[in-house]
Every structure is written in C-alpha cells, then in structure tokens.
N, CA and C atoms as a LAMMPS dump frame, in Angstrom:
ITEM: TIMESTEP
0
ITEM: NUMBER OF ATOMS
294
ITEM: BOX BOUNDS ff ff ff
-5.0000000000000000e+02 5.0000000000000000e+02
-5.0000000000000000e+02 5.0000000000000000e+02
-5.0000000000000000e+02 5.0000000000000000e+02
ITEM: ATOMS id mol type element x y z
1 1 1 N 250.275 245.59 222.064
2 1 2 C 249.233 245.743 221.079
3 1 3 C 249.025 244.462 220.281
4 2 1 N 250.104 243.948 219.679
5 2 2 C 250.007 242.709 218.906
6 2 3 C 250.634 241.566 219.693
7 3 1 N 250.074 240.374 219.542
8 3 2 C 250.618 239.187 220.211
9 3 3 C 251.918 238.716 219.558
10 4 1 N 251.965 238.803 218.221
11 4 2 C 253.156 238.351 217.513
12 4 3 C 253.267 239.043 216.156
13 5 1 N 254.362 238.753 215.487
14 5 2 C 254.656 239.387 214.2
15 5 3 C 253.599 239.056 213.147
16 6 1 N 253.158 237.813 213.094
17 6 2 C 252.168 237.411 212.089
18 6 3 C 250.863 238.193 212.256
19 7 1 N 250.418 238.36 213.489
20 7 2 C 249.204 239.133 213.756
21 7 3 C 249.38 240.588 213.325
22 8 1 N 250.548 241.149 213.616
23 8 2 C 250.822 242.538 213.248
24 8 3 C 250.803 242.72 211.737
25 9 1 N 251.449 241.83 211.016
26 9 2 C 251.494 241.943 209.554
27 9 3 C 250.097 241.829 208.958
28 10 1 N 249.304 240.926 209.466
29 10 2 C 247.931 240.787 208.974
30 10 3 C 247.148 242.089 209.185
31 11 1 N 247.291 242.697 210.353
32 11 2 C 246.566 243.925 210.663
33 11 3 C 247.047 245.11 209.822
34 12 1 N 248.358 245.268 209.701
35 12 2 C 248.863 246.422 208.945
36 12 3 C 248.52 246.316 207.467
37 13 1 N 248.47 245.089 206.949
38 13 2 C 248.081 244.925 205.548
39 13 3 C 246.639 245.368 205.338
40 14 1 N 245.787 245.106 206.312
41 14 2 C 244.4 245.568 206.226
42 14 3 C 244.322 247.091 206.296
43 15 1 N 245.35 247.732 206.871
44 15 2 C 245.392 249.184 206.98
45 15 3 C 246.116 249.834 205.8
46 16 1 N 246.448 249.036 204.783
47 16 2 C 247.035 249.587 203.566
48 16 3 C 248.537 249.432 203.429
49 17 1 N 249.213 248.868 204.416
50 17 2 C 250.659 248.651 204.334
51 17 3 C 250.89 247.277 203.703
52 18 1 N 250.675 247.213 202.406
53 18 2 C 250.634 245.932 201.712
54 18 3 C 251.937 245.542 201.017
55 19 1 N 252.846 246.473 200.842
56 19 2 C 254.069 246.179 200.094
57 19 3 C 255.19 245.723 201.036
58 20 1 N 255.83 244.64 200.652
59 20 2 C 256.969 244.136 201.412
60 20 3 C 258.237 244.735 200.818
61 21 1 N 259.033 245.398 201.663
62 21 2 C 260.281 246.001 201.22
63 21 3 C 261.461 245.147 201.648
64 22 1 N 262.547 245.255 200.882
65 22 2 C 263.819 244.641 201.244
66 22 3 C 264.929 245.631 200.908
67 23 1 N 266.02 245.549 201.643
68 23 2 C 267.16 246.437 201.378
69 23 3 C 267.952 245.865 200.214
70 24 1 N 268.263 246.755 199.265
71 24 2 C 269.031 246.351 198.088
72 24 3 C 269.844 247.547 197.61
73 25 1 N 271.158 247.418 197.616
74 25 2 C 272.062 248.473 197.137
75 25 3 C 271.754 249.84 197.748
76 26 1 N 271.687 249.897 199.071
77 26 2 C 271.453 251.132 199.832
78 26 3 C 270.146 251.834 199.453
79 27 1 N 269.121 251.028 199.166
80 27 2 C 267.78 251.528 198.897
81 27 3 C 266.795 250.455 199.345
82 28 1 N 265.528 250.826 199.451
83 28 2 C 264.498 249.823 199.707
84 28 3 C 263.867 249.462 198.381
85 29 1 N 263.744 248.173 198.154
86 29 2 C 263.106 247.67 196.939
87 29 3 C 261.772 247.05 197.329
88 30 1 N 260.746 247.428 196.606
89 30 2 C 259.435 246.823 196.8
90 30 3 C 259.451 245.468 196.098
91 31 1 N 259.187 244.411 196.838
92 31 2 C 259.253 243.07 196.252
93 31 3 C 258.203 242.859 195.167
94 32 1 N 257.048 243.506 195.299
95 32 2 C 255.984 243.306 194.316
96 32 3 C 256.234 244.065 193.02
97 33 1 N 256.691 245.299 193.11
98 33 2 C 256.856 246.133 191.907
99 33 3 C 258.306 246.236 191.441
100 34 1 N 259.248 245.847 192.305
101 34 2 C 260.686 245.949 192.074
102 34 3 C 261.167 247.394 191.964
103 35 1 N 260.325 248.347 192.322
104 35 2 C 260.743 249.746 192.35
105 35 3 C 261.641 249.962 193.562
106 36 1 N 262.664 250.83 193.399
107 36 2 C 263.597 251.104 194.483
108 36 3 C 263.45 252.54 194.965
109 37 1 N 263.634 252.72 196.283
110 37 2 C 263.483 254.018 196.917
111 37 3 C 264.705 254.311 197.788
112 38 1 N 265.407 255.415 197.546
113 38 2 C 266.511 255.807 198.432
114 38 3 C 265.942 256.315 199.755
115 39 1 N 266.766 256.369 200.78
116 39 2 C 266.294 256.771 202.109
117 39 3 C 265.665 258.165 202.111
118 40 1 N 266.107 259.048 201.242
119 40 2 C 265.557 260.41 201.196
120 40 3 C 264.076 260.424 200.808
121 41 1 N 263.592 259.364 200.176
122 41 2 C 262.202 259.303 199.727
123 41 3 C 261.325 258.445 200.641
124 42 1 N 261.841 258.123 201.836
125 42 2 C 261.144 257.224 202.748
126 42 3 C 261.018 257.822 204.137
127 43 1 N 259.987 257.358 204.849
128 43 2 C 259.905 257.694 206.265
129 43 3 C 259.298 256.516 207.01
130 44 1 N 259.799 256.291 208.211
131 44 2 C 259.245 255.26 209.074
132 44 3 C 258.068 255.871 209.813
133 45 1 N 256.914 255.241 209.696
134 45 2 C 255.687 255.72 210.323
135 45 3 C 255.561 255.169 211.736
136 46 1 N 255.824 253.883 211.903
137 46 2 C 255.731 253.213 213.203
138 46 3 C 256.713 252.057 213.258
139 47 1 N 257.049 251.681 214.479
140 47 2 C 257.917 250.538 214.715
141 47 3 C 257.292 249.68 215.812
142 48 1 N 257.303 248.376 215.607
143 48 2 C 256.809 247.432 216.612
144 48 3 C 257.905 246.411 216.88
145 49 1 N 258.164 246.152 218.142
146 49 2 C 259.199 245.189 218.53
147 49 3 C 258.545 243.948 219.116
148 50 1 N 259.112 242.788 218.784
149 50 2 C 258.597 241.509 219.254
150 50 3 C 259.727 240.733 219.913
151 51 1 N 259.553 240.438 221.18
152 51 2 C 260.532 239.69 221.96
153 51 3 C 259.876 238.385 222.39
154 52 1 N 260.333 237.296 221.822
155 52 2 C 259.723 236 222.122
156 52 3 C 260.208 235.448 223.454
157 53 1 N 261.258 236.061 224.029
158 53 2 C 261.687 235.701 225.361
159 53 3 C 262.509 234.44 225.498
160 54 1 N 262.739 233.73 224.423
161 54 2 C 263.488 232.488 224.524
162 54 3 C 264.883 232.623 223.92
163 55 1 N 264.95 232.814 222.653
164 55 2 C 266.218 232.901 221.938
165 55 3 C 266.366 234.315 221.383
166 56 1 N 267.467 235.014 221.719
167 56 2 C 267.64 236.374 221.193
168 56 3 C 267.583 236.442 219.666
169 57 1 N 267.895 235.363 218.998
170 57 2 C 267.84 235.324 217.541
171 57 3 C 266.427 235.361 217
172 58 1 N 265.436 235.138 217.875
173 58 2 C 264.034 235.172 217.46
174 58 3 C 263.404 236.55 217.574
175 59 1 N 264.087 237.497 218.214
176 59 2 C 263.557 238.847 218.369
177 59 3 C 263.485 239.524 216.998
178 60 1 N 262.466 240.365 216.815
179 60 2 C 262.334 241.058 215.534
180 60 3 C 261.642 242.399 215.729
181 61 1 N 261.762 243.232 214.709
182 61 2 C 261.085 244.523 214.675
183 61 3 C 260.381 244.658 213.336
184 62 1 N 259.212 245.275 213.383
185 62 2 C 258.417 245.532 212.191
186 62 3 C 258.387 247.038 211.985
187 63 1 N 258.786 247.489 210.808
188 63 2 C 258.831 248.91 210.48
189 63 3 C 257.785 249.203 209.412
190 64 1 N 256.865 250.122 209.708
191 64 2 C 255.89 250.584 208.714
192 64 3 C 256.505 251.764 207.992
193 65 1 N 256.524 251.691 206.675
194 65 2 C 257.235 252.688 205.865
195 65 3 C 256.318 253.251 204.797
196 66 1 N 256.44 254.572 204.572
197 66 2 C 255.743 255.231 203.474
198 66 3 C 256.768 255.925 202.595
199 67 1 N 256.53 255.877 201.282
200 67 2 C 257.398 256.578 200.339
201 67 3 C 256.831 257.974 200.099
202 68 1 N 257.633 258.84 199.53
203 68 2 C 257.15 260.193 199.234
204 68 3 C 256.071 260.192 198.148
205 69 1 N 255.938 259.093 197.425
206 69 2 C 254.889 258.984 196.403
207 69 3 C 253.631 258.29 196.925
208 70 1 N 253.626 257.939 198.23
209 70 2 C 252.431 257.374 198.843
210 70 3 C 252.369 255.864 198.934
211 71 1 N 253.395 255.166 198.477
212 71 2 C 253.412 253.713 198.597
213 71 3 C 253.621 253.365 200.069
214 72 1 N 252.796 252.448 200.583
215 72 2 C 252.862 252.052 201.982
216 72 3 C 253.246 250.581 202.086
217 73 1 N 254.226 250.308 202.935
218 73 2 C 254.673 248.935 203.087
219 73 3 C 255.389 248.723 204.397
220 74 1 N 256.13 247.635 204.461
221 74 2 C 256.802 247.269 205.702
222 74 3 C 258.078 246.475 205.416
223 75 1 N 258.918 246.443 206.438
224 75 2 C 260.116 245.621 206.408
225 75 3 C 260.295 245.049 207.805
226 76 1 N 260.759 243.813 207.878
227 76 2 C 261.004 243.156 209.149
228 76 3 C 262.508 243.077 209.346
229 77 1 N 262.946 243.462 210.533
230 77 2 C 264.367 243.396 210.858
231 77 3 C 264.589 242.69 212.173
232 78 1 N 265.749 242.079 212.314
233 78 2 C 266.106 241.466 213.576
234 78 3 C 266.385 242.532 214.613
235 79 1 N 265.998 242.279 215.839
236 79 2 C 266.173 243.265 216.906
237 79 3 C 267.45 243.03 217.703
238 80 1 N 268.283 242.129 217.263
239 80 2 C 269.488 241.796 218.01
240 80 3 C 270.715 241.918 217.127
241 81 1 N 271.834 241.544 217.676
242 81 2 C 273.086 241.615 216.926
243 81 3 C 273.118 240.643 215.763
244 82 1 N 272.169 239.747 215.67
245 82 2 C 272.144 238.762 214.598
246 82 3 C 271.548 239.307 213.308
247 83 1 N 271.078 240.548 213.321
248 83 2 C 270.409 241.103 212.154
249 83 3 C 271.38 241.366 211.006
250 84 1 N 270.838 241.489 209.842
251 84 2 C 271.592 241.75 208.623
252 84 3 C 272.222 243.143 208.709
253 85 1 N 273.523 243.219 208.494
254 85 2 C 274.237 244.493 208.663
255 85 3 C 273.761 245.58 207.69
256 86 1 N 273.615 245.234 206.411
257 86 2 C 273.163 246.221 205.42
258 86 3 C 271.773 246.739 205.783
259 87 1 N 270.881 245.832 206.17
260 87 2 C 269.527 246.228 206.559
261 87 3 C 269.574 247.105 207.803
262 88 1 N 270.387 246.718 208.782
263 88 2 C 270.489 247.487 210.028
264 88 3 C 270.981 248.906 209.766
265 89 1 N 272.005 249.054 208.931
266 89 2 C 272.538 250.38 208.628
267 89 3 C 271.512 251.239 207.894
268 90 1 N 270.781 250.638 206.962
269 90 2 C 269.77 251.393 206.227
270 90 3 C 268.636 251.826 207.153
271 91 1 N 268.162 250.921 207.991
272 91 2 C 267.089 251.271 208.924
273 91 3 C 267.552 252.329 209.925
274 92 1 N 268.805 252.269 210.335
275 92 2 C 269.34 253.3 211.224
276 92 3 C 269.289 254.679 210.552
277 93 1 N 269.596 254.729 209.256
278 93 2 C 269.505 256.009 208.518
279 93 3 C 268.079 256.556 208.575
280 94 1 N 267.101 255.679 208.369
281 94 2 C 265.704 256.105 208.395
282 94 3 C 265.273 256.54 209.786
283 95 1 N 265.714 255.809 210.788
284 95 2 C 265.345 256.146 212.168
285 95 3 C 265.922 257.483 212.6
286 96 1 N 267.085 257.83 212.09
287 96 2 C 267.703 259.105 212.436
288 96 3 C 266.935 260.286 211.847
289 97 1 N 266.159 260.056 210.79
290 97 2 C 265.377 261.123 210.153
291 97 3 C 264.139 261.491 210.966
292 98 1 N 263.698 260.604 211.851
293 98 2 C 262.439 260.812 212.595
294 98 3 C 262.426 262.072 213.385
C-alpha cells in the first residue's frame, strides 16, 4: 500500500491520526499534549510493516492507535530484535487485545 514510512505517516495524518505517541512508564504519552494513556484505554486500529531489504535495523512498523476518548495517533516501532524493549512489551500488550 505505502512505499515507505514517510509516505504512510503523511497519509495517516491526513486521515486524522495526527498525534505522535511514545511509551513512557508503561503507558502511551501523546507528545503534543503530554497526556498519558494506559493500555486499557487504547486499541491498535491498523499496523503497517516496512522492510527496506538491506539492513534489519532499518525495518519498522507503524501502529495506528485510538484512545477510548477518541484521540487518534500513531507510534513507530522497530520490527526486529533491535527495537526498544519497553516499547516492544507495551505494543505486545496492545496487540494481544485485538
């Protein structure tokens, strides 16, 4: 569907997924508002994987996330063993809820 991560982010932002999330203390924090959401208040809507085919460290995944209050955003995670452990564990919790 998308050629690369940058194209995907541009498109999803046009579709209302404008907030960038980061994992912080076992919750997702919205970088713009600094509001935090525990996993119970989140759901993954879609996931897109990007494999650049050269270096496994360049692989990534884009997760579209909605909060129970309607905030829509995204988080980018590494698709390989090089990814951030805290982020990987949190995203795994969300994926198990699907």
